[in-house]
A tleap script that builds the chain and sets N, CA, C and O, in Angstrom:
source leaprc.protein.ff14SB
mol = sequence {
  NMET SER TRP TYR MET THR ALA LEU LYS LYS
  TYR ALA VAL PHE SER GLY ARG SER ARG ARG
  ARG GLU PHE TRP TRP PHE VAL LEU VAL ASN
  ALA ILE ILE GLY ALA ILE LEU GLN CYS LEU
  GLY ASN ASP PRO ASN ASP PRO ASN PHE TRP
  ASN PHE ILE GLY TRP LEU TYR GLY LEU ALA
  VAL LEU ILE PRO SER ILE ALA VAL GLN VAL
  ARG ARG LEU HIE ASP THR GLY ARG THR GLY
  TRP TRP TRP TRP ILE GLY LEU VAL PRO PHE
  VAL GLY TRP ILE VAL LEU LEU VAL PHE ASN
  LEU PHE ASP SER GLU PRO GLY THR ASN ARG
  TYR GLY PRO ASN PRO LYS GLY CALA
}
set mol.1.N position { -5.014 -4.287 12.720 }
set mol.1.CA position { -5.982 -3.714 12.127 }
set mol.1.C position { -6.204 -1.914 11.966 }
set mol.1.O position { -6.793 -1.319 11.063 }
set mol.2.N position { -5.700 -1.502 12.843 }
set mol.2.CA position { -5.636 -0.142 13.132 }
set mol.2.C position { -5.045 0.311 12.264 }
set mol.2.O position { -5.454 1.405 11.875 }
set mol.3.N position { -3.705 -0.347 11.483 }
set mol.3.CA position { -2.903 0.539 10.577 }
set mol.3.C position { -3.463 0.243 9.541 }
set mol.3.O position { -3.073 0.910 8.583 }
set mol.4.N position { -4.068 -0.338 9.371 }
set mol.4.CA position { -5.111 -0.985 8.166 }
set mol.4.C position { -5.826 0.292 7.514 }
set mol.4.O position { -5.675 0.843 6.424 }
set mol.5.N position { -6.782 0.582 8.761 }
set mol.5.CA position { -7.866 1.618 8.900 }
set mol.5.C position { -7.030 3.232 8.994 }
set mol.5.O position { -7.688 4.198 8.606 }
set mol.6.N position { -5.752 3.451 9.454 }
set mol.6.CA position { -5.068 4.396 9.495 }
set mol.6.C position { -4.766 4.505 7.890 }
set mol.6.O position { -5.005 5.660 7.537 }
set mol.7.N position { -4.393 3.822 6.974 }
set mol.7.CA position { -3.938 4.081 5.632 }
set mol.7.C position { -5.264 4.226 4.867 }
set mol.7.O position { -5.203 4.888 3.831 }
set mol.8.N position { -6.679 3.608 5.288 }
set mol.8.CA position { -7.852 3.854 4.524 }
set mol.8.C position { -8.312 5.492 4.898 }
set mol.8.O position { -8.787 6.278 4.078 }
set mol.9.N position { -8.142 5.673 5.803 }
set mol.9.CA position { -8.865 7.091 6.338 }
set mol.9.C position { -7.924 8.333 5.855 }
set mol.9.O position { -8.340 9.491 5.897 }
set mol.10.N position { -6.446 7.947 5.331 }
set mol.10.CA position { -5.819 8.995 4.646 }
set mol.10.C position { -5.892 8.523 3.076 }
set mol.10.O position { -4.914 8.266 2.374 }
set mol.11.N position { -7.219 8.468 2.698 }
set mol.11.CA position { -7.553 7.689 1.449 }
set mol.11.C position { -6.863 8.482 0.148 }
set mol.11.O position { -6.164 7.833 -0.630 }
set mol.12.N position { -7.038 9.589 -0.008 }
set mol.12.CA position { -6.020 10.040 -1.142 }
set mol.12.C position { -4.928 10.883 -0.655 }
set mol.12.O position { -4.570 11.701 -1.502 }
set mol.13.N position { -4.245 10.936 0.529 }
set mol.13.CA position { -3.311 11.757 0.932 }
set mol.13.C position { -2.162 11.420 0.556 }
set mol.13.O position { -1.804 10.329 1.001 }
set mol.14.N position { -1.234 12.096 -0.291 }
set mol.14.CA position { -0.066 11.902 -0.906 }
set mol.14.C position { 1.232 12.294 -0.287 }
set mol.14.O position { 2.381 11.885 -0.452 }
set mol.15.N position { 0.634 13.332 0.577 }
set mol.15.CA position { 1.928 13.888 1.283 }
set mol.15.C position { 1.910 13.444 2.643 }
set mol.15.O position { 0.967 12.857 3.176 }
set mol.16.N position { 3.396 13.864 3.376 }
set mol.16.CA position { 3.493 13.323 4.559 }
set mol.16.C position { 4.222 11.924 4.560 }
set mol.16.O position { 4.710 11.463 3.528 }
set mol.17.N position { 4.272 11.261 5.796 }
set mol.17.CA position { 5.189 9.976 5.901 }
set mol.17.C position { 4.441 8.785 6.259 }
set mol.17.O position { 3.459 9.164 6.897 }
set mol.18.N position { 4.448 7.676 6.161 }
set mol.18.CA position { 4.006 6.332 6.753 }
set mol.18.C position { 5.045 5.500 6.982 }
set mol.18.O position { 5.965 5.296 6.191 }
set mol.19.N position { 4.864 4.827 8.473 }
set mol.19.CA position { 5.744 3.908 8.870 }
set mol.19.C position { 5.796 2.548 8.016 }
set mol.19.O position { 4.865 2.123 7.331 }
set mol.20.N position { 6.890 2.021 8.158 }
set mol.20.CA position { 6.796 0.622 7.655 }
set mol.20.C position { 5.539 -0.431 8.125 }
set mol.20.O position { 5.020 -1.330 7.464 }
set mol.21.N position { 5.234 0.037 9.570 }
set mol.21.CA position { 4.069 -1.157 10.188 }
set mol.21.C position { 2.662 -0.606 9.246 }
set mol.21.O position { 1.862 -1.436 8.813 }
set mol.22.N position { 2.530 0.497 9.062 }
set mol.22.CA position { 1.252 0.930 8.331 }
set mol.22.C position { 1.054 0.496 6.762 }
set mol.22.O position { 0.052 -0.004 6.251 }
set mol.23.N position { 2.135 0.788 6.230 }
set mol.23.CA position { 2.500 0.085 4.904 }
set mol.23.C position { 2.485 -1.285 4.795 }
set mol.23.O position { 1.904 -1.711 3.797 }
set mol.24.N position { 3.024 -2.202 5.644 }
set mol.24.CA position { 3.008 -3.768 5.399 }
set mol.24.C position { 1.446 -4.179 5.910 }
set mol.24.O position { 0.728 -4.968 5.296 }
set mol.25.N position { 1.121 -3.578 6.985 }
set mol.25.CA position { -0.284 -4.315 7.316 }
set mol.25.C position { -1.339 -3.923 6.652 }
set mol.25.O position { -2.419 -4.466 6.886 }
set mol.26.N position { -1.237 -2.949 5.740 }
set mol.26.CA position { -2.253 -2.361 4.526 }
set mol.26.C position { -1.943 -3.480 3.558 }
set mol.26.O position { -2.940 -3.950 3.009 }
set mol.27.N position { -0.703 -4.042 3.207 }
set mol.27.CA position { -0.435 -4.822 2.376 }
set mol.27.C position { -0.998 -6.392 2.672 }
set mol.27.O position { -1.690 -7.156 2.000 }
set mol.28.N position { -0.395 -6.497 3.940 }
set mol.28.CA position { -0.964 -7.971 4.364 }
set mol.28.C position { -2.599 -8.177 4.355 }
set mol.28.O position { -3.094 -9.108 3.721 }
set mol.29.N position { -3.476 -7.158 5.169 }
set mol.29.CA position { -4.769 -7.167 4.678 }
set mol.29.C position { -5.321 -7.090 3.650 }
set mol.29.O position { -6.404 -7.664 3.536 }
set mol.30.N position { -4.720 -6.292 2.453 }
set mol.30.CA position { -5.363 -6.337 1.187 }
set mol.30.C position { -5.173 -7.827 0.801 }
set mol.30.O position { -6.148 -8.469 0.411 }
set mol.31.N position { -3.901 -8.415 0.900 }
set mol.31.CA position { -3.574 -9.897 0.494 }
set mol.31.C position { -4.449 -10.931 1.153 }
set mol.31.O position { -4.769 -11.868 0.421 }
set mol.32.N position { -4.729 -10.941 1.925 }
set mol.32.CA position { -5.766 -11.649 2.653 }
set mol.32.C position { -7.221 -11.486 1.937 }
set mol.32.O position { -7.840 -12.452 1.491 }
set mol.33.N position { -7.673 -10.185 1.886 }
set mol.33.CA position { -9.055 -10.038 1.539 }
set mol.33.C position { -8.820 -10.659 0.146 }
set mol.33.O position { -9.738 -11.338 -0.313 }
set mol.34.N position { -7.778 -10.515 -0.522 }
set mol.34.CA position { -7.933 -10.769 -2.183 }
set mol.34.C position { -7.970 -12.085 -2.311 }
set mol.34.O position { -8.539 -12.585 -3.282 }
set mol.35.N position { -7.251 -12.998 -1.165 }
set mol.35.CA position { -7.063 -14.182 -1.395 }
set mol.35.C position { -8.514 -14.632 -0.872 }
set mol.35.O position { -8.928 -15.615 -1.487 }
set mol.36.N position { -9.083 -14.316 -0.225 }
set mol.36.CA position { -10.472 -14.586 -0.186 }
set mol.36.C position { -11.456 -14.598 -0.943 }
set mol.36.O position { -12.293 -15.474 -1.159 }
set mol.37.N position { -11.317 -13.522 -1.367 }
set mol.37.CA position { -12.035 -13.207 -2.792 }
set mol.37.C position { -11.909 -14.005 -4.029 }
set mol.37.O position { -12.875 -14.356 -4.706 }
set mol.38.N position { -10.789 -14.249 -4.269 }
set mol.38.CA position { -10.300 -14.940 -5.076 }
set mol.38.C position { -10.728 -16.718 -4.866 }
set mol.38.O position { -10.973 -17.510 -5.777 }
set mol.39.N position { -10.721 -16.909 -3.841 }
set mol.39.CA position { -11.423 -18.495 -3.404 }
set mol.39.C position { -12.682 -18.436 -3.411 }
set mol.39.O position { -13.269 -19.480 -3.695 }
set mol.40.N position { -13.557 -17.117 -3.082 }
set mol.40.CA position { -14.954 -17.387 -3.239 }
set mol.40.C position { -15.160 -17.039 -4.901 }
set mol.40.O position { -16.219 -17.362 -5.438 }
set mol.41.N position { -14.417 -16.571 -5.439 }
set mol.41.CA position { -14.543 -16.173 -6.870 }
set mol.41.C position { -14.417 -17.614 -7.821 }
set mol.41.O position { -14.732 -17.551 -9.009 }
set mol.42.N position { -13.995 -18.757 -7.293 }
set mol.42.CA position { -13.717 -20.077 -7.815 }
set mol.42.C position { -15.250 -21.122 -7.602 }
set mol.42.O position { -15.427 -22.291 -7.943 }
set mol.43.N position { -16.214 -20.134 -6.893 }
set mol.43.CA position { -17.449 -21.076 -6.665 }
set mol.43.C position { -18.084 -21.229 -8.195 }
set mol.43.O position { -18.358 -20.366 -9.030 }
set mol.44.N position { -18.203 -22.620 -8.221 }
set mol.44.CA position { -18.820 -22.972 -9.494 }
set mol.44.C position { -20.143 -22.382 -9.624 }
set mol.44.O position { -20.479 -21.943 -10.724 }
set mol.45.N position { -20.888 -22.322 -8.689 }
set mol.45.CA position { -22.371 -21.874 -8.429 }
set mol.45.C position { -22.877 -20.552 -8.790 }
set mol.45.O position { -24.032 -20.319 -9.147 }
set mol.46.N position { -21.767 -19.555 -8.649 }
set mol.46.CA position { -21.948 -18.276 -8.851 }
set mol.46.C position { -20.669 -17.160 -8.803 }
set mol.46.O position { -20.573 -16.163 -8.088 }
set mol.47.N position { -19.467 -17.824 -10.092 }
set mol.47.CA position { -18.591 -17.170 -9.998 }
set mol.47.C position { -18.575 -15.789 -10.362 }
set mol.47.O position { -17.675 -15.063 -9.941 }
set mol.48.N position { -19.672 -15.261 -11.257 }
set mol.48.CA position { -19.344 -14.227 -11.668 }
set mol.48.C position { -19.822 -12.729 -10.458 }
set mol.48.O position { -19.511 -11.560 -10.691 }
set mol.49.N position { -20.460 -13.110 -9.459 }
set mol.49.CA position { -20.658 -12.148 -8.189 }
set mol.49.C position { -19.503 -12.146 -7.511 }
set mol.49.O position { -19.228 -11.024 -7.087 }
set mol.50.N position { -18.706 -12.997 -7.244 }
set mol.50.CA position { -17.460 -12.735 -6.254 }
set mol.50.C position { -16.242 -12.244 -7.359 }
set mol.50.O position { -15.174 -11.741 -7.010 }
set mol.51.N position { -16.585 -12.464 -8.524 }
set mol.51.CA position { -15.348 -11.915 -9.179 }
set mol.51.C position { -15.914 -10.289 -9.242 }
set mol.51.O position { -15.070 -9.423 -9.013 }
set mol.52.N position { -17.090 -9.928 -9.496 }
set mol.52.CA position { -17.137 -8.657 -9.498 }
set mol.52.C position { -16.977 -7.819 -7.990 }
set mol.52.O position { -16.740 -6.617 -7.868 }
set mol.53.N position { -17.137 -8.608 -7.123 }
set mol.53.CA position { -16.945 -8.166 -5.709 }
set mol.53.C position { -15.272 -7.772 -5.612 }
set mol.53.O position { -14.854 -6.673 -5.248 }
set mol.54.N position { -14.532 -8.782 -5.970 }
set mol.54.CA position { -13.387 -8.498 -6.220 }
set mol.54.C position { -12.384 -7.397 -6.823 }
set mol.54.O position { -11.371 -6.845 -6.393 }
set mol.55.N position { -13.144 -7.323 -8.046 }
set mol.55.CA position { -13.230 -5.968 -9.070 }
set mol.55.C position { -13.374 -4.517 -8.297 }
set mol.55.O position { -12.803 -3.435 -8.433 }
set mol.56.N position { -14.244 -4.932 -7.559 }
set mol.56.CA position { -14.768 -3.497 -6.897 }
set mol.56.C position { -14.202 -3.422 -5.842 }
set mol.56.O position { -14.448 -2.333 -5.323 }
set mol.57.N position { -13.476 -4.111 -5.174 }
set mol.57.CA position { -12.692 -3.993 -3.931 }
set mol.57.C position { -11.376 -3.902 -4.384 }
set mol.57.O position { -10.549 -3.724 -3.491 }
set mol.58.N position { -10.868 -3.991 -5.762 }
set mol.58.CA position { -9.651 -3.468 -6.127 }
set mol.58.C position { -9.747 -2.181 -6.265 }
set mol.58.O position { -9.005 -1.336 -5.763 }
set mol.59.N position { -10.887 -1.971 -7.112 }
set mol.59.CA position { -10.703 -0.571 -7.137 }
set mol.59.C position { -10.912 0.453 -6.218 }
set mol.59.O position { -10.698 1.640 -6.463 }
set mol.60.N position { -11.371 -0.036 -5.050 }
set mol.60.CA position { -11.753 0.850 -3.947 }
set mol.60.C position { -10.672 0.968 -3.464 }
set mol.60.O position { -10.497 2.124 -3.079 }
set mol.61.N position { -9.662 0.185 -3.252 }
set mol.61.CA position { -8.072 0.147 -2.523 }
set mol.61.C position { -7.367 0.936 -3.627 }
set mol.61.O position { -6.399 1.481 -3.096 }
set mol.62.N position { -7.401 1.128 -4.454 }
set mol.62.CA position { -6.235 1.367 -5.807 }
set mol.62.C position { -5.752 2.566 -5.459 }
set mol.62.O position { -4.523 2.588 -5.510 }
set mol.63.N position { -6.289 3.654 -5.099 }
set mol.63.CA position { -6.025 4.954 -4.677 }
set mol.63.C position { -5.237 4.832 -3.369 }
set mol.63.O position { -4.022 5.012 -3.290 }
set mol.64.N position { -5.923 4.557 -2.503 }
set mol.64.CA position { -5.193 4.276 -1.064 }
set mol.64.C position { -3.724 3.263 -1.184 }
set mol.64.O position { -2.813 3.308 -0.357 }
set mol.65.N position { -3.739 2.632 -2.040 }
set mol.65.CA position { -2.469 1.649 -2.009 }
set mol.65.C position { -1.606 2.668 -2.843 }
set mol.65.O position { -0.439 2.542 -2.470 }
set mol.66.N position { -1.711 3.582 -3.777 }
set mol.66.CA position { -0.502 4.156 -4.101 }
set mol.66.C position { -0.383 5.156 -3.339 }
set mol.66.O position { 0.719 5.702 -3.380 }
set mol.67.N position { -1.316 5.681 -2.498 }
set mol.67.CA position { -1.049 6.944 -1.689 }
set mol.67.C position { -0.200 6.308 -0.298 }
set mol.67.O position { 0.668 6.995 0.240 }
set mol.68.N position { -0.520 5.053 0.168 }
set mol.68.CA position { 0.551 4.481 1.295 }
set mol.68.C position { 1.689 4.114 0.698 }
set mol.68.O position { 2.671 4.063 1.439 }
set mol.69.N position { 1.862 3.805 -0.589 }
set mol.69.CA position { 3.178 3.528 -1.243 }
set mol.69.C position { 4.020 4.889 -1.274 }
set mol.69.O position { 5.222 4.954 -1.015 }
set mol.70.N position { 3.167 6.009 -1.644 }
set mol.70.CA position { 3.761 7.156 -1.933 }
set mol.70.C position { 4.371 7.751 -0.524 }
set mol.70.O position { 5.504 8.230 -0.494 }
set mol.71.N position { 3.688 7.695 0.420 }
set mol.71.CA position { 3.962 8.214 1.601 }
set mol.71.C position { 5.138 7.316 2.462 }
set mol.71.O position { 5.775 7.571 3.484 }
set mol.72.N position { 5.117 6.455 1.789 }
set mol.72.CA position { 6.060 5.040 2.203 }
set mol.72.C position { 7.510 5.488 1.810 }
set mol.72.O position { 8.427 5.313 2.613 }
set mol.73.N position { 7.731 6.065 0.580 }
set mol.73.CA position { 8.820 6.694 -0.022 }
set mol.73.C position { 9.410 7.695 0.402 }
set mol.73.O position { 10.624 7.896 0.415 }
set mol.74.N position { 8.109 8.730 0.967 }
set mol.74.CA position { 8.647 9.789 1.527 }
set mol.74.C position { 9.222 9.467 2.989 }
set mol.74.O position { 10.079 10.203 3.478 }
set mol.75.N position { 8.859 8.643 3.496 }
set mol.75.CA position { 9.415 8.132 4.936 }
set mol.75.C position { 10.846 7.803 4.746 }
set mol.75.O position { 11.583 7.872 5.730 }
set mol.76.N position { 11.320 7.458 3.609 }
set mol.76.CA position { 12.435 6.541 3.252 }
set mol.76.C position { 13.546 7.840 2.819 }
set mol.76.O position { 14.770 7.755 2.920 }
set mol.77.N position { 12.837 8.952 2.353 }
set mol.77.CA position { 13.690 10.315 2.064 }
set mol.77.C position { 13.692 10.234 0.453 }
set mol.77.O position { 14.427 10.958 -0.220 }
set mol.78.N position { 12.693 9.169 -0.177 }
set mol.78.CA position { 12.931 9.459 -1.566 }
set mol.78.C position { 11.199 10.304 -2.062 }
set mol.78.O position { 10.236 10.611 -1.359 }
set mol.79.N position { 11.394 10.412 -3.236 }
set mol.79.CA position { 10.152 11.131 -3.815 }
set mol.79.C position { 9.146 10.260 -4.261 }
set mol.79.O position { 9.371 9.105 -4.620 }
set mol.80.N position { 8.043 10.790 -4.244 }
set mol.80.CA position { 6.936 9.953 -4.688 }
set mol.80.C position { 6.822 9.059 -6.057 }
set mol.80.O position { 6.272 7.973 -6.239 }
set mol.81.N position { 7.618 9.999 -7.047 }
set mol.81.CA position { 7.978 9.497 -8.148 }
set mol.81.C position { 8.687 8.259 -8.283 }
set mol.81.O position { 8.938 7.861 -9.420 }
set mol.82.N position { 9.062 7.559 -7.233 }
set mol.82.CA position { 9.489 6.521 -7.422 }
set mol.82.C position { 8.580 5.486 -7.749 }
set mol.82.O position { 8.955 4.455 -8.306 }
set mol.83.N position { 7.159 5.753 -7.365 }
set mol.83.CA position { 6.303 4.868 -7.366 }
set mol.83.C position { 6.154 4.309 -8.869 }
set mol.83.O position { 5.802 3.131 -8.940 }
set mol.84.N position { 6.327 4.848 -9.824 }
set mol.84.CA position { 6.505 4.884 -11.018 }
set mol.84.C position { 7.320 3.474 -11.459 }
set mol.84.O position { 6.816 2.765 -12.329 }
set mol.85.N position { 8.392 3.154 -10.931 }
set mol.85.CA position { 9.266 2.104 -11.363 }
set mol.85.C position { 8.695 0.720 -10.924 }
set mol.85.O position { 9.078 -0.382 -11.317 }
set mol.86.N position { 7.703 0.996 -10.032 }
set mol.86.CA position { 7.085 -0.290 -9.849 }
set mol.86.C position { 6.261 -0.894 -11.264 }
set mol.86.O position { 5.816 -2.039 -11.333 }
set mol.87.N position { 6.171 0.069 -12.295 }
set mol.87.CA position { 5.497 -0.550 -13.586 }
set mol.87.C position { 6.515 -1.104 -14.368 }
set mol.87.O position { 6.277 -1.749 -15.389 }
set mol.88.N position { 7.769 -0.858 -13.889 }
set mol.88.CA position { 9.056 -1.977 -15.197 }
set mol.88.C position { 8.540 -3.324 -14.434 }
set mol.88.O position { 8.285 -3.458 -13.237 }
set mol.89.N position { 8.471 -4.182 -15.381 }
set mol.89.CA position { 8.310 -5.608 -15.066 }
set mol.89.C position { 9.692 -6.090 -14.160 }
set mol.89.O position { 10.896 -5.861 -14.278 }
set mol.90.N position { 8.847 -6.897 -13.177 }
set mol.90.CA position { 10.065 -7.805 -12.196 }
set mol.90.C position { 10.916 -6.771 -11.643 }
set mol.90.O position { 10.793 -6.596 -10.431 }
set mol.91.N position { 11.709 -6.084 -12.229 }
set mol.91.CA position { 12.875 -5.395 -11.783 }
set mol.91.C position { 12.194 -4.061 -11.103 }
set mol.91.O position { 12.937 -3.565 -10.256 }
set mol.92.N position { 11.094 -3.451 -11.261 }
set mol.92.CA position { 10.665 -2.332 -10.394 }
set mol.92.C position { 9.824 -2.695 -9.268 }
set mol.92.O position { 9.634 -1.887 -8.359 }
set mol.93.N position { 9.344 -3.773 -9.265 }
set mol.93.CA position { 9.123 -4.418 -8.413 }
set mol.93.C position { 9.850 -5.000 -7.260 }
set mol.93.O position { 9.235 -5.038 -6.194 }
set mol.94.N position { 11.106 -5.476 -7.304 }
set mol.94.CA position { 12.286 -5.731 -6.408 }
set mol.94.C position { 12.767 -4.368 -5.676 }
set mol.94.O position { 13.016 -4.234 -4.479 }
set mol.95.N position { 12.840 -3.291 -6.805 }
set mol.95.CA position { 13.508 -1.906 -6.208 }
set mol.95.C position { 12.597 -1.575 -5.163 }
set mol.95.O position { 13.064 -1.461 -4.030 }
set mol.96.N position { 11.294 -1.391 -5.359 }
set mol.96.CA position { 9.917 -0.996 -4.450 }
set mol.96.C position { 10.427 -1.593 -3.051 }
set mol.96.O position { 10.892 -1.011 -2.070 }
set mol.97.N position { 10.128 -3.249 -3.347 }
set mol.97.CA position { 10.546 -4.166 -2.078 }
set mol.97.C position { 11.719 -3.390 -1.218 }
set mol.97.O position { 11.604 -3.033 -0.045 }
set mol.98.N position { 12.589 -3.253 -1.852 }
set mol.98.CA position { 13.962 -3.074 -0.976 }
set mol.98.C position { 13.809 -1.680 -0.552 }
set mol.98.O position { 14.256 -1.516 0.583 }
set mol.99.N position { 13.331 -0.634 -1.080 }
set mol.99.CA position { 13.062 0.659 -0.451 }
set mol.99.C position { 11.892 0.611 0.178 }
set mol.99.O position { 11.564 1.687 0.676 }
set mol.100.N position { 11.065 -0.377 0.341 }
set mol.100.CA position { 9.748 -0.210 1.593 }
set mol.100.C position { 10.498 -1.175 2.815 }
set mol.100.O position { 9.993 -1.181 3.938 }
set mol.101.N position { 11.319 -1.716 2.622 }
set mol.101.CA position { 12.062 -2.638 3.792 }
set mol.101.C position { 13.167 -1.788 4.389 }
set mol.101.O position { 13.828 -2.288 5.299 }
set mol.102.N position { 13.471 -0.420 3.932 }
set mol.102.CA position { 14.491 0.387 4.901 }
set mol.102.C position { 13.765 0.885 5.988 }
set mol.102.O position { 12.548 0.701 5.962 }
set mol.103.N position { 14.237 1.453 6.899 }
set mol.103.CA position { 13.822 2.173 8.127 }
set mol.103.C position { 13.515 3.593 7.497 }
set mol.103.O position { 13.846 3.985 6.378 }
set mol.104.N position { 12.879 4.204 8.370 }
set mol.104.CA position { 12.412 5.438 8.451 }
set mol.104.C position { 13.754 6.451 8.350 }
set mol.104.O position { 14.776 6.103 8.942 }
set mol.105.N position { 13.732 7.542 7.691 }
set mol.105.CA position { 14.634 8.699 7.897 }
set mol.105.C position { 14.513 9.158 9.532 }
set mol.105.O position { 13.396 9.430 9.972 }
set mol.106.N position { 15.559 9.223 10.303 }
set mol.106.CA position { 15.579 9.588 11.632 }
set mol.106.C position { 15.205 11.386 11.297 }
set mol.106.O position { 15.720 12.140 10.472 }
set mol.107.N position { 14.241 11.607 12.190 }
set mol.107.CA position { 13.980 12.983 12.608 }
set mol.107.C position { 13.186 13.761 11.409 }
set mol.107.O position { 12.756 13.056 10.496 }
set mol.108.N position { 13.022 14.807 11.370 }
set mol.108.CA position { 12.277 15.635 10.266 }
set mol.108.C position { 12.695 15.652 8.510 }
set mol.108.O position { 13.529 16.484 8.150 }
set mol.109.N position { 12.287 15.025 7.822 }
set mol.109.CA position { 12.794 15.162 6.289 }
set mol.109.C position { 11.792 16.067 5.450 }
set mol.109.O position { 10.694 16.461 5.843 }
set mol.110.N position { 12.189 16.236 4.620 }
set mol.110.CA position { 11.258 17.520 3.512 }
set mol.110.C position { 10.262 17.057 3.525 }
set mol.110.O position { 9.450 17.776 2.943 }
set mol.111.N position { 9.682 15.815 4.058 }
set mol.111.CA position { 8.455 15.635 3.702 }
set mol.111.C position { 7.458 15.765 5.012 }
set mol.111.O position { 6.243 15.967 5.018 }
set mol.112.N position { 8.254 15.605 5.982 }
set mol.112.CA position { 7.550 15.918 7.425 }
set mol.112.C position { 8.056 15.251 8.326 }
set mol.112.O position { 8.931 14.405 8.139 }
set mol.113.N position { 7.574 15.549 9.401 }
set mol.113.CA position { 8.222 14.932 10.650 }
set mol.113.C position { 8.148 13.295 10.620 }
set mol.113.O position { 7.243 12.714 10.020 }
set mol.114.N position { 9.198 12.600 11.333 }
set mol.114.CA position { 9.105 11.308 11.573 }
set mol.114.C position { 7.951 10.559 12.143 }
set mol.114.O position { 7.822 10.725 13.356 }
set mol.115.N position { 7.262 9.940 11.695 }
set mol.115.CA position { 5.593 9.325 12.210 }
set mol.115.C position { 5.676 8.388 13.313 }
set mol.115.O position { 4.663 7.925 13.839 }
set mol.116.N position { 7.484 7.938 13.870 }
set mol.116.CA position { 7.660 7.253 15.000 }
set mol.116.C position { 7.468 8.025 16.030 }
set mol.116.O position { 7.213 7.484 17.106 }
set mol.117.N position { 7.543 9.421 15.945 }
set mol.117.CA position { 7.602 10.367 17.038 }
set mol.117.C position { 9.057 10.542 17.580 }
set mol.117.O position { 9.379 11.296 18.498 }
set mol.118.N position { 9.896 9.713 16.854 }
set mol.118.CA position { 11.430 9.785 17.349 }
set mol.118.C position { 11.915 11.289 16.952 }
set mol.118.O position { 13.063 11.654 17.206 }
savepdb mol mol.pdb
quit
């Protein structure tokens, strides 16, 4: 959970680097919260309330999601502009997934020191 909070504390920080752990914990916690809100949104008694809360949560984590993705790309030695390839249907998501699975560039790169401290 601390990795999730680390990403949220860097709300709109698009510079620097993020470890795989920070990125994937952020994705996992967002997926769990999204799934819970989706299940609550299926409540026949008051679906609009939970759907509204889900939309608010999605808007609240939009900027941090983009920021942590850009920092993760920086960690692999790529420019943050690669984020835009995610908008290409199907293929873009696969490319970003592969990039996110790569390990950090060792040592310091043009985006900053290695966040692993190595």
